[in-house]
N, C-alpha and C positions, 0 to 999 in steps of 0.2 A: 502493498500501499506509499510505502514512502516514496519507491519510485519511480508510481504514479502520479503521486504529487508533486512530486518533485520535476518530472517530464510533464508536468501539466503549466506548471508553474515558467518553465525555461520558453515552455510554446507562445504562453501568454506574452511574456518579454521580447520572444524573437518579432512576433506577431506587430506588438506595440511599438518595436525601434523599426521594421521593415515599413507599418502605417505614416510613421513621419516619415524617414527616410523618399518617401511617393511623392508626399504632399507639395503643392506649388509652394514657394517659398512667402511667405508674407511680409505685403510691403507694405503693412496699414501704418502710419503715425504712431506715435508714440499714445497711448491712452489717453495720456493727460491732454491732446490739441483736442481728442473730440469731448472730453469732459467739461473743458471748457466754451465748447460751444454750447452745450450740456445745461451748465450752471447758467451761460447767458440769457438762454431763454427759457428755462426755470419751467416750472408746471403754465403751458400756455391757455389761461383761464381768458374764458370771455364772457361776454352778454350777445352780440350780434358779431354777424358777418365783417363788417367794418372793423372789427379789431384783429382780424385774423391775416397772416402774412407767410410767405414764404421764403425761406434762406438756401440757395445752392449751398453742398455741402459736398467737398472731397474733391478727387481728381480722377479723372478714366485716365490708364493711359494715350489715349484715342484724340484725347479733349474735351472737356466739357467739366461739369460734376457728375459727382457718385448716384446724387439723391438730393431730392431736399424736403426740411424740417422745416413744420411746421411752427409760428413764432406768436405770439400776441402784445399788441401796443397798450395791451391793460397791462400787462406784466411784465417785460420786456424794455431791453433800451435798443432802440434800433442800433445804434453806430456800435454798441458794445457788440449784440451778435452778430453784425455783417464782421466787425475786426475779428473774433473770434470763427467765423468761418474762413475767413480771408486765410487765417496763419493755418489755419488745418487743413484747408486744400493744396497751400505753397510746402506744407508738407511733407501733402500726399504725394504731389507733384514731387519733390527731392528725394522722393524713397524709389519711387517707380521709376527716376533717372539714373539711381545708384545701382538697382536691382533688376535693370531692363524691361522690367515687368510690360506684358502687353494684355489688350483689353481689345474686347467686342467694340466695337466701331458703331454703335448705337446713339443717337442723341437720347438722351434724356429730357424730356418733356419738364415743363413747370406744370405742375397738374392745379394746383394754384388751392387756398386754407377756404374751412369756413367754418363756423360757428356750429359745434354737434348741440341737439337743444336736450339730448340727454343726461349729456354731462360738464353742458360748458367749460366745453377743452375747443382751442384749435386743434380741426384735426385736416389732414390732406383731401381732396377732393378724389373720390374715386378715378385711377386711372381711365382713357377714353381708351377704346382698342382702334386701332389705324389697319384699317385693310388694302393689301394690293388692289391700286384698280384694274381689271382687267377687262376684257370684251364682255358683255352680257349674253347670258345664253338667252336662246331663243326657243 
């Protein structure tokens, strides 16, 4: 039984090592840069849609932002949110350039934000599907 436990433990260890070796290298900026964005945004509380906005965050290796985050004029300062987002994006871009990271070249569009009436929090609008235009079937 001891041999079985040791073999199972060894197999688990080898599996973990091989699994981590096969993963793509992480090119993310330090968690502190993203934490600064989250801290600047705070809890995006709202009472109306006009208080809700979005900020582009991160950087794709092909260019443009990785995502958008909702924030509220009721609970955050626009200049602070933008500075934190710009800092995070610059760190992501620098990390990608150092590592040679590549990404898919699909533009992430700003979905806009709205005030969710159930939670009184700013949320991103649902993504709209973009369908390729082609000849219509007759």
